[in-house]
C-alpha positions as semicolon CSV with decimal commas, in nm:
position;residue;x (nm);y (nm);z (nm)
1;M;-1,632;-3,413;-0,234
2;N;-1,950;-3,628;-0,308
3;H;-2,067;-3,647;-0,694
4;K;-2,372;-3,441;-0,671
5;R;-2,174;-3,163;-0,518
6;L;-1,922;-3,144;-0,779
7;I;-2,223;-3,169;-1,061
8;T;-2,398;-2,874;-0,854
9;I;-2,066;-2,654;-0,881
10;L;-1,990;-2,721;-1,194
11;L;-2,340;-2,595;-1,277
12;L;-2,313;-2,282;-1,081
13;L;-1,981;-2,239;-1,228
14;T;-2,093;-2,217;-1,558
15;A;-2,437;-2,050;-1,464
16;G;-2,159;-1,736;-1,359
17;F;-2,127;-1,791;-1,004
18;S;-1,786;-1,732;-0,872
19;R;-1,546;-1,918;-0,666
20;S;-1,575;-1,639;-0,395
21;Q;-1,967;-1,705;-0,358
22;L;-1,943;-2,126;-0,391
23;F;-1,655;-2,142;-0,103
24;A;-1,758;-1,817;0,123
25;Q;-1,573;-1,770;0,459
26;T;-1,779;-1,929;0,732
27;E;-1,810;-1,645;1,017
28;P;-1,574;-1,675;1,284
29;A;-1,682;-1,697;1,630
30;G;-1,784;-1,386;1,795
31;N;-1,977;-1,063;1,762
32;A;-1,940;-0,933;1,441
33;N;-2,125;-0,602;1,589
34;I;-1,808;-0,516;1,820
35;R;-1,617;-0,409;1,598
36;L;-1,187;-0,363;1,699
37;N;-0,793;-0,431;1,605
38;Q;-0,839;-0,821;1,562
39;T;-0,444;-0,885;1,609
40;G;-0,473;-0,671;1,929
41;F;-0,317;-0,422;2,110
42;Y;0,021;-0,248;2,280
43;P;0,020;-0,236;2,652
44;N;0,052;0,180;2,690
45;G;-0,106;0,192;2,373
46;A;-0,461;0,309;2,315
47;K;-0,715;0,035;2,311
48;I;-1,090;0,095;2,175
49;A;-1,379;-0,122;2,064
50;I;-1,702;0,040;1,864
51;L;-2,043;-0,134;1,933
52;T;-2,241;-0,052;1,648
53;N;-2,557;-0,202;1,811
54;A;-2,578;-0,123;2,201
55;K;-2,724;0,105;2,485
56;P;-2,559;0,273;2,747
57;G;-2,399;0,044;3,023
58;K;-2,093;-0,126;3,119
59;F;-1,853;-0,304;2,927
60;Y;-1,635;-0,600;3,076
61;I;-1,276;-0,732;2,985
62;Q;-1,253;-1,076;3,044
63;N;-0,950;-1,335;2,983
64;G;-0,984;-1,725;2,803
65;N;-1,143;-1,812;3,142
66;K;-1,347;-1,567;3,113
67;K;-1,283;-1,349;3,404
68;I;-1,370;-1,001;3,446
69;V;-1,040;-0,811;3,453
70;F;-1,125;-0,462;3,324
71;T;-1,486;-0,281;3,317
72;G;-1,549;0,040;3,178
73;E;-1,844;0,254;3,058
74;L;-1,983;0,228;2,708
75;K;-1,979;0,615;2,587
76;Q;-2,195;0,730;2,284
77;S;-2,038;0,846;1,958
78;S;-2,093;1,238;1,926
79;Q;-2,137;1,198;1,533
80;P;-2,338;0,943;1,371
81;A;-2,201;0,664;1,163
82;F;-2,261;0,741;0,802
83;L;-2,508;0,468;0,799
84;G;-2,700;0,692;1,018
85;N;-2,683;0,515;1,350
86;Y;-2,461;0,638;1,655
87;T;-2,178;0,378;1,722
88;F;-2,098;0,347;2,129
89;I;-1,705;0,363;2,239
90;A;-1,582;0,079;2,477
91;D;-1,232;0,260;2,558
92;F;-0,974;0,021;2,774
93;S;-0,684;0,214;2,696
94;A;-0,602;0,184;3,100
95;F;-0,604;-0,179;3,099
96;S;-0,224;-0,268;3,016
97;K;-0,169;-0,657;3,097
98;P;-0,057;-0,858;2,856
99;G;-0,274;-1,142;2,778
100;K;-0,562;-1,265;2,502
101;Y;-0,880;-1,135;2,606
102;M;-1,231;-1,058;2,447
103;V;-1,467;-0,758;2,498
104;Y;-1,794;-0,878;2,645
105;V;-2,105;-0,614;2,686
106;P;-2,446;-0,806;2,853
107;G;-2,719;-0,811;2,535
108;S;-2,446;-0,776;2,286
109;G;-2,204;-1,072;2,349
110;Y;-1,862;-1,086;2,273
111;S;-1,580;-0,944;2,033
112;Y;-1,316;-1,118;1,852
113;P;-1,056;-1,258;2,022
114;F;-0,719;-1,012;2,081
115;S;-0,387;-1,006;2,232
116;I;-0,227;-0,731;2,450
117;R;0,133;-0,762;2,459
118;P;0,426;-0,558;2,341
119;S;0,538;-0,613;1,971
120;V;0,161;-0,705;1,912
121;L;0,140;-0,628;1,549
122;K;0,498;-0,700;1,474
123;P;0,383;-1,031;1,256
124;V;0,114;-0,796;1,050
125;A;0,388;-0,589;0,994
126;D;0,652;-0,802;0,860
127;A;0,408;-0,970;0,638
128;S;0,304;-0,639;0,468
129;I;0,667;-0,642;0,326
130;K;0,686;-1,059;0,282
131;A;0,418;-0,946;0,040
132;F;0,592;-0,818;-0,176
133;Y;0,872;-1,136;-0,209
134;F;0,546;-1,293;-0,274
135;Q;0,478;-1,054;-0,593
136;R;0,798;-1,091;-0,729
137;A;0,789;-1,147;-1,118
138;S;1,093;-1,349;-1,301
139;I;1,177;-1,615;-1,004
140;A;1,010;-1,937;-0,855
141;L;0,885;-1,869;-0,523
142;D;1,072;-2,174;-0,330
143;E;0,860;-2,342;-0,052
144;K;1,140;-2,267;0,185
145;Y;1,047;-1,924;0,144
146;A;0,680;-1,875;0,067
147;G;0,539;-2,181;0,203
148;K;0,247;-2,323;0,056
149;W;0,188;-2,052;-0,131
150;H;0,527;-2,115;-0,341
151;R;0,521;-2,139;-0,708
152;A;0,703;-2,149;-1,021
153;E;0,880;-1,886;-1,217
154;G;0,648;-1,639;-1,382
155;H;0,743;-1,359;-1,666
156;P;1,137;-1,410;-1,691
157;D;1,076;-1,118;-1,931
158;N;1,403;-1,147;-2,118
159;K;1,284;-1,131;-2,449
160;V;1,071;-0,815;-2,468
161;L;0,911;-0,673;-2,745
162;V;0,981;-0,267;-2,810
163;H;0,598;-0,145;-2,892
164;P;0,562;0,086;-3,195
165;S;0,464;0,316;-2,966
166;A;0,769;0,357;-2,792
167;A;0,977;0,315;-3,116
168;S;1,297;0,505;-3,168
169;N;1,568;0,558;-3,453
170;K;1,788;0,292;-3,221
171;R;1,517;0,095;-3,066
172;P;1,291;0,076;-3,361
173;A;0,940;-0,115;-3,287
174;G;0,994;-0,513;-3,237
175;T;1,338;-0,451;-3,067
176;V;1,416;-0,736;-2,827
177;I;1,484;-0,625;-2,485
178;S;1,557;-0,725;-2,142
179;S;1,362;-0,646;-1,821
180;P;1,314;-0,910;-1,579
181;R;1,238;-0,829;-1,212
182;A;1,007;-0,626;-1,065
183;W;0,654;-0,694;-0,859
184;Y;0,352;-0,761;-1,023
185;D;0,129;-0,405;-0,985
186;A;-0,219;-0,601;-0,825
187;G;-0,431;-0,863;-0,894
188;D;-0,257;-0,885;-1,259
189;Y;0,071;-0,935;-1,378
190;N;0,210;-0,643;-1,539
191;K;0,432;-0,381;-1,433
192;Y;0,411;-0,051;-1,423
193;I;0,644;0,227;-1,366
194;V;0,462;0,517;-1,176
195;N;0,282;0,240;-0,925
196;S;0,623;0,095;-0,899
197;G;0,783;0,441;-0,851
198;I;0,551;0,579;-0,552
199;S;0,538;0,197;-0,355
200;T;0,953;0,186;-0,395
201;A;0,956;0,561;-0,241
202;T;0,732;0,469;0,049
203;L;0,980;0,158;0,086
204;L;1,262;0,336;0,069
205;S;1,139;0,594;0,357
206;L;1,023;0,353;0,521
207;Y;1,424;0,217;0,615
208;E;1,509;0,593;0,586
209;D;1,274;0,683;0,902
210;F;1,361;0,382;1,073
211;P;1,664;0,254;0,994
212;A;1,765;0,098;1,360
213;Y;1,457;-0,089;1,362
214;M;1,464;-0,220;1,012
215;K;1,801;-0,327;1,067
216;T;1,636;-0,614;1,258
217;V;1,324;-0,747;1,049
218;Q;1,415;-1,078;0,933
219;L;1,160;-1,147;0,659
220;N;1,266;-1,509;0,521
221;I;1,394;-1,456;0,177
222;P;1,612;-1,599;-0,060
223;E;1,855;-1,265;0,043
224;S;1,812;-1,282;0,392
225;S;2,159;-1,392;0,490
226;N;2,371;-1,134;0,300
227;Q;2,461;-0,804;0,452
228;L;2,174;-0,593;0,351
229;P;1,833;-0,518;0,545
230;D;1,582;-0,731;0,425
231;V;1,347;-0,465;0,335
232;L;1,669;-0,343;0,095
233;D;1,711;-0,640;-0,034
234;E;1,330;-0,666;-0,152
235;I;1,350;-0,294;-0,290
236;L;1,621;-0,425;-0,479
237;W;1,412;-0,670;-0,675
238;N;1,176;-0,337;-0,868
239;L;1,427;-0,139;-0,823
240;R;1,676;-0,338;-1,075
241;W;1,382;-0,347;-1,288
242;M;1,314;-0,030;-1,315
243;L;1,665;0,060;-1,418
244;T;1,565;-0,171;-1,711
245;M;1,305;0,057;-1,792
246;Q;1,535;0,361;-1,902
247;D;1,663;0,394;-2,284
248;P;2,030;0,401;-2,260
249;N;1,997;0,630;-2,589
250;D;1,811;0,915;-2,482
251;G;1,717;0,901;-2,096
252;G;1,389;0,829;-2,070
253;I;1,126;0,572;-1,916
254;Y;0,920;0,372;-2,094
255;H;0,533;0,380;-1,894
256;K;0,557;0,015;-1,850
257;L;0,573;-0,312;-1,978
258;T;0,289;-0,517;-2,012
259;N;0,096;-0,800;-2,226
260;A;-0,140;-0,654;-2,512
261;N;-0,477;-0,748;-2,291
262;F;-0,529;-0,860;-1,901
263;D;-0,465;-1,241;-1,856
264;K;-0,721;-1,477;-1,763
265;I;-0,736;-1,636;-1,412
266;L;-0,403;-1,861;-1,412
267;M;-0,077;-1,863;-1,224
268;P;0,229;-1,687;-1,339
269;D;0,403;-1,957;-1,523
270;K;0,059;-2,001;-1,717
271;A;0,087;-1,651;-1,840
272;N;0,338;-1,693;-2,155
273;T;0,171;-1,367;-2,388
274;T;0,411;-1,145;-2,642
275;R;0,487;-0,873;-2,366
276;Y;0,578;-0,456;-2,489
277;V;0,733;-0,210;-2,336
278;V;0,524;0,086;-2,397
279;Q;0,549;0,430;-2,476
280;K;0,781;0,684;-2,280
281;S;0,620;0,953;-2,069
282;T;0,699;1,271;-1,870
283;A;0,521;1,088;-1,529
284;A;0,717;0,778;-1,568
285;T;1,010;0,978;-1,628
286;L;1,009;1,219;-1,367
287;D;0,873;0,964;-1,065
288;F;1,175;0,726;-1,211
289;A;1,410;1,006;-1,124
290;A;1,266;1,093;-0,770
291;V;1,291;0,704;-0,696
292;M;1,660;0,699;-0,819
293;A;1,772;1,024;-0,625
294;Q;1,618;0,907;-0,296
295;A;1,802;0,535;-0,364
296;S;2,102;0,689;-0,439
297;R;2,114;0,871;-0,147
298;I;2,021;0,549;0,116
299;F;2,222;0,275;-0,073
300;K;2,537;0,507;-0,098
301;K;2,586;0,370;0,282
302;F;2,620;0,030;0,144
303;P;2,930;0,038;-0,070
304;G;3,037;-0,289;0,002
305;Q;2,734;-0,456;-0,047
306;V;2,641;-0,278;-0,371
307;P;2,929;-0,139;-0,498
308;G;2,893;0,132;-0,743
309;L;2,479;0,108;-0,746
310;S;2,468;0,476;-0,541
311;D;2,621;0,620;-0,851
312;S;2,470;0,453;-1,081
313;C;2,117;0,510;-0,934
314;L;2,177;0,935;-0,963
315;N;2,334;0,893;-1,309
316;A;2,058;0,746;-1,399
317;A;1,788;1,019;-1,173
318;E;2,000;1,293;-1,424
319;Q;1,948;1,128;-1,763
320;A;1,605;1,102;-1,666
321;W;1,531;1,472;-1,536
322;Q;1,690;1,589;-1,880
323;W;1,496;1,383;-2,113
324;A;1,159;1,535;-1,922
325;V;1,321;1,896;-1,933
326;K;1,302;1,825;-2,310
327;N;1,014;1,642;-2,334
328;P;0,767;1,844;-2,064
329;T;0,419;1,705;-2,111
330;V;0,455;1,388;-2,274
331;I;0,123;1,246;-2,148
332;Y;0,019;0,863;-2,130
333;D;-0,319;0,857;-2,261
334;Q;-0,408;0,478;-2,375
335;D;-0,698;0,506;-2,617
336;V;-0,517;0,789;-2,804
337;M;-0,253;0,565;-2,833
338;N;-0,420;0,292;-2,945
339;K;-0,596;0,480;-3,230
340;T;-0,196;0,469;-3,344
341;F;-0,062;0,193;-3,275
342;S;-0,110;-0,185;-3,290
343;P;-0,154;-0,423;-3,095
344;K;-0,381;-0,224;-2,871
345;I;-0,287;-0,219;-2,507
346;I;-0,587;-0,261;-2,277
347;T;-0,399;-0,325;-1,954
348;G;-0,430;-0,036;-1,697
349;A;-0,348;0,249;-1,816
350;Y;-0,197;0,410;-1,504
351;G;-0,271;0,811;-1,683
352;D;-0,200;1,133;-1,534
353;K;-0,247;1,474;-1,723
354;Y;-0,098;1,672;-1,453
355;L;0,262;1,683;-1,385
356;S;0,354;1,968;-1,169
357;D;0,392;1,751;-0,872
358;E;0,583;1,483;-1,030
359;W;0,792;1,766;-1,127
360;F;0,822;1,891;-0,735
361;W;0,876;1,557;-0,619
362;A;1,148;1,487;-0,838
363;G;1,325;1,827;-0,827
364;A;1,292;1,783;-0,409
365;E;1,439;1,459;-0,460
366;L;1,750;1,520;-0,622
367;F;1,808;1,844;-0,480
368;V;1,858;1,685;-0,177
369;A;2,061;1,435;-0,346
370;T;2,274;1,715;-0,555
371;D;2,245;2,029;-0,383
372;K;2,231;2,167;-0,774
373;D;1,994;2,503;-0,838
374;E;1,802;2,398;-1,081
375;Y;1,627;2,136;-0,934
376;Y;1,580;2,361;-0,665
377;H;1,414;2,585;-0,872
378;K;1,141;2,351;-0,957
379;I;1,074;2,330;-0,555
380;K;1,040;2,710;-0,548
381;T;0,803;2,737;-0,848
382;G;0,590;2,431;-0,711
383;K;0,570;2,506;-0,345
384;N;0,295;2,734;-0,340
385;N;0,062;2,446;-0,505
386;G;-0,202;2,265;-0,303
387;I;-0,081;1,929;-0,179
388;S;-0,309;1,625;-0,063
389;I;-0,275;1,197;0,089
390;P;-0,148;1,020;-0,184
391;A;-0,441;0,833;-0,246
392;S;-0,326;0,706;-0,612
393;W;0,038;0,672;-0,802
394;A;-0,096;1,055;-0,957
395;Q;-0,053;1,216;-0,650
396;V;0,329;1,229;-0,536
397;K;0,344;1,609;-0,406
398;L;0,394;1,500;-0,068
399;L;0,628;1,276;-0,103
400;G;0,858;1,575;-0,219
401;I;0,734;1,767;0,110
402;Y;0,820;1,485;0,321
403;T;1,228;1,455;0,162
404;L;1,240;1,845;0,199
405;A;1,127;1,875;0,541
406;Q;1,309;1,601;0,697
407;H;1,631;1,747;0,518
408;A;1,554;2,056;0,617
409;G;1,826;2,125;0,827
410;L;2,091;2,035;0,588
411;Q;2,001;2,335;0,313
412;T;1,858;2,630;0,470
413;A;2,116;2,825;0,590
414;S;2,144;2,891;0,170
415;N;1,779;2,791;0,138
416;P;1,554;2,945;0,418
417;Q;1,248;2,890;0,266
418;L;1,261;2,548;0,296
419;A;1,195;2,548;0,616
420;E;0,795;2,631;0,552
421;M;0,839;2,273;0,446
422;K;0,782;2,199;0,811
423;E;0,521;2,411;0,888
424;L;0,306;2,320;0,595
425;L;0,338;1,952;0,690
426;L;0,202;2,004;1,048
427;S;-0,034;2,230;0,950
428;F;-0,207;1,976;0,715
429;A;-0,138;1,729;0,983
430;D;-0,349;1,935;1,228
431;N;-0,645;1,963;0,956
432;L;-0,663;1,567;0,874
433;I;-0,700;1,510;1,268
434;E;-0,940;1,821;1,360
435;A;-1,239;1,662;1,527
436;A;-1,160;1,301;1,401
437;G;-1,237;1,202;1,763
438;N;-1,597;1,291;1,753
439;N;-1,703;1,021;1,464
440;A;-1,862;0,724;1,482
441;Y;-1,546;0,512;1,484
442;Q;-1,287;0,785;1,623
443;T;-1,044;0,736;1,338
444;V;-0,915;1,009;1,108
445;M;-1,053;0,770;0,814
446;T;-1,373;0,783;0,912
447;K;-1,408;1,145;0,915
448;A;-1,554;1,194;0,559
449;P;-1,767;0,984;0,336
450;A;-1,567;1,116;0,034
451;K;-1,306;0,908;0,157
452;F;-1,411;0,591;0,078
453;Q;-1,319;0,553;-0,350
454;W;-1,140;0,289;-0,534
455;G;-0,866;0,191;-0,287
456;S;-1,004;0,358;0,035
457;N;-0,742;0,124;0,258
458;G;-0,440;0,275;0,082
459;D;-0,605;0,610;0,179
460;A;-0,644;0,526;0,512
461;A;-0,257;0,399;0,549
462;N;-0,143;0,702;0,367
463;Q;-0,267;0,924;0,656
464;G;-0,077;0,708;0,912
465;I;0,208;0,794;0,729
466;L;0,158;1,159;0,745
467;L;0,089;1,109;1,095
468;I;0,424;0,951;1,108
469;K;0,641;1,220;0,937
470;A;0,420;1,466;1,212
471;Y;0,512;1,304;1,494
472;Q;0,891;1,280;1,380
473;L;0,929;1,605;1,332
474;S;0,699;1,749;1,638
475;H;0,726;1,436;1,902
476;N;0,358;1,536;1,961
477;K;0,192;1,235;2,059
478;K;-0,145;1,339;1,881
479;Y;-0,040;1,249;1,555
480;L;0,133;0,901;1,668
481;N;-0,221;0,845;1,830
482;Y;-0,408;0,902;1,521
483;A;-0,159;0,700;1,278
484;L;-0,231;0,402;1,565
485;S;-0,630;0,477;1,521
486;N;-0,608;0,433;1,147
487;L;-0,418;0,118;1,151
488;D;-0,693;0,003;1,375
489;Y;-0,937;0,097;1,111
490;I;-0,717;-0,119;0,869
491;L;-0,727;-0,434;1,112
492;G;-1,075;-0,434;1,186
493;R;-1,223;-0,090;1,363
494;N;-1,439;-0,028;1,085
495;A;-1,782;-0,045;0,955
496;A;-1,755;-0,332;0,713
497;G;-1,645;-0,568;1,027
498;Y;-1,324;-0,697;0,846
499;S;-0,929;-0,684;0,924
500;Y;-0,841;-0,580;0,578
501;V;-0,509;-0,733;0,584
502;T;-0,525;-1,144;0,434
503;G;-0,449;-1,408;0,686
504;Y;-0,455;-1,168;1,044
505;G;-0,767;-1,143;1,202
506;S;-1,059;-1,346;1,280
507;K;-1,240;-1,187;0,999
508;T;-1,043;-1,128;0,661
509;P;-1,064;-1,138;0,284
510;M;-1,059;-1,470;0,161
511;H;-1,092;-1,376;-0,196
512;P;-0,942;-1,094;-0,307
513;H;-0,910;-0,988;-0,643
514;H;-0,524;-1,147;-0,678
515;R;-0,484;-1,422;-0,975
516;P;-0,242;-1,584;-0,737
517;S;-0,448;-1,642;-0,460
518;I;-0,765;-1,751;-0,703
519;A;-0,544;-2,051;-0,910
520;D;-0,269;-2,172;-0,698
521;R;-0,569;-2,413;-0,503
522;V;-0,442;-2,304;-0,174
523;T;-0,756;-2,242;0,034
524;E;-0,610;-1,956;0,224
525;P;-0,447;-1,622;-0,052
526;V;-0,158;-1,516;0,005
527;P;-0,102;-1,351;0,335
528;G;-0,013;-0,966;0,416
529;L;-0,195;-0,854;0,091
530;L;-0,365;-0,549;0,207
531;S;-0,745;-0,540;0,031
532;G;-0,867;-0,203;-0,159
533;G;-1,134;-0,176;0,052
534;P;-1,501;-0,005;0,053
535;N;-1,585;0,244;-0,252
536;P;-1,930;0,239;-0,331
537;G;-1,873;0,292;-0,715
538;M;-1,891;-0,063;-0,812
539;Q;-1,676;0,012;-1,135
540;D;-1,652;-0,386;-1,227
541;G;-2,016;-0,446;-1,208
542;V;-2,053;-0,645;-0,867
543;K;-2,325;-0,574;-0,732
544;L;-2,294;-0,443;-0,312
545;A;-2,472;-0,517;-0,021
546;S;-2,466;-0,202;0,117
547;V;-2,372;0,124;-0,073
548;V;-2,320;0,341;0,238
549;P;-1,941;0,455;0,185
550;D;-1,757;0,287;0,479
551;K;-1,974;-0,025;0,451
552;A;-1,944;-0,085;0,060
553;F;-1,719;-0,413;0,036
554;I;-1,738;-0,743;-0,045
555;D;-1,560;-1,018;0,003
556;D;-1,559;-1,178;-0,360
557;D;-1,292;-1,187;-0,647
558;R;-1,492;-1,054;-0,919
559;S;-1,451;-0,740;-0,712
560;Y;-1,179;-0,556;-0,805
561;A;-1,327;-0,231;-0,731
562;T;-1,336;-0,318;-0,351
563;N;-1,108;-0,644;-0,306
564;E;-0,786;-0,599;-0,565
565;V;-0,477;-0,563;-0,378
566;A;-0,193;-0,368;-0,580
567;I;0,163;-0,258;-0,449
568;N;0,080;0,123;-0,406
569;W;-0,185;0,024;-0,120
570;N;0,075;-0,243;0,027
571;A;0,367;-0,032;0,055
572;P;0,198;0,238;0,295
573;L;0,059;-0,046;0,507
574;A;0,447;-0,148;0,484
575;Y;0,516;0,200;0,625
576;L;0,277;0,251;0,918
577;A;0,274;-0,088;1,067
578;N;0,636;-0,127;1,058
579;A;0,661;0,253;1,210
580;I;0,443;0,175;1,463
581;E;0,672;-0,109;1,609
582;A;0,976;0,093;1,579
583;L;0,791;0,365;1,778
584;Q;0,536;0,151;1,994
585;K;0,725;0,265;2,348
586;E;0,675;0,618;2,297
587;L;0,292;0,527;2,234
């Protein structure tokens, strides 16, 4: 780099320009107006490309030599996109020959290249779980496992202080505790029980639903040579941290382990400010109880590899439940807390004022684990309340319904009402897919503009999980096909034209709001991370080129409202991508 360019960059940085503005991604070869899964398609699966600006006519599939191997007719969408334009649909599902191809449309040009082959999405599926390894705290990431993203250990967290908000008689403020491991939550370096809860539960469900397939997944992590499946090894890194967040004196769970303020943009080993565990909360305690009950039944099958862990998890879950029974409405309100206690905590609050869904989820997991009536009572009283896709850490009722629907056969002799859970889940899935084939991008995610909020890509992946669960219960392929279409959405069939998973596709986020990816001096971001996705809210103050809901995205590391990463978005991506891989022969 010459001196003039270096001086110019320094001046621009001083003027407030971001790293992502200065080192913008070069537009890849291919027509961005042809939107499709940029990784590829299964031979027997649906294959759809969307043209945002076209006319009626033919489209062609060409191989690397530009030989035409398939010809089809473009079809106009029944409904306009949120921008107001009608799209044209290129459906080449009938073409199944393995190879590398591009879509060609006269007057529009070529799409990004893609592959057709079995296990075509396995690299994405593997990377979506390996991303959790890159998020590990309290361990150095060796080059053998992390490649060019290797780094020094950050946050040993063996000398964490009890914050005044969390003080008790036996653990007064300033007490030093050890709480190592865990995954960094998002683009920052803090560790939050409620977000860890939904993320860990989702990965546990992935193993529980597809054990045979997940035993074959090799991720090249330090534990890969042991006798546990790699996904369970990765889960254990976070699960063992969660266990340290329980106060052994009363069973309650600290809401989070955190700095007082967010770190600057630096590598984990350079972030060495004081760390605290803060106030216990009912939401964190119930989420913990649910996860530990679920973990107890899964790790019960591995007594030789993790002796005693199943019993420890169940005991911890029941102790947490008892604390919640005694403290049923302890809300984590950071603003109120900061008026009373010092130092003030300014990191992510992860608050939740409505706890009926946490009671339902914890009750469901503990009931399946123990068959005790006290847990069934919470299910019975909460089952008629509304359900929604778990778009955030605060919406967890559906997780309980998943568990009850899948284990209803074990319990219905004494509790026939649990058989209703299957019908409830299938009815919800039917409502989700209704008329999805009419919209401009032919996906469930693109049915309604209201879905495009903070973390919209996590919502798309969680919709996919619901549809996979519905398929498992019914064996109706309509659910599986729409689950695949939402994965296609994430990987490029969308209005913004991005494959939202770092490192996978022709046009992917290069500048996520993720401290290691910004600070590590490696050009490419850590791979396998799911960017938050379109969100017109601009809560971060970064101006977007478009506020059309599904186009409201910018690849800028300052845009935490659209381009941050988070474990509760990566976990449903991991479930969806790996489930599709496991079920590919059934497409």
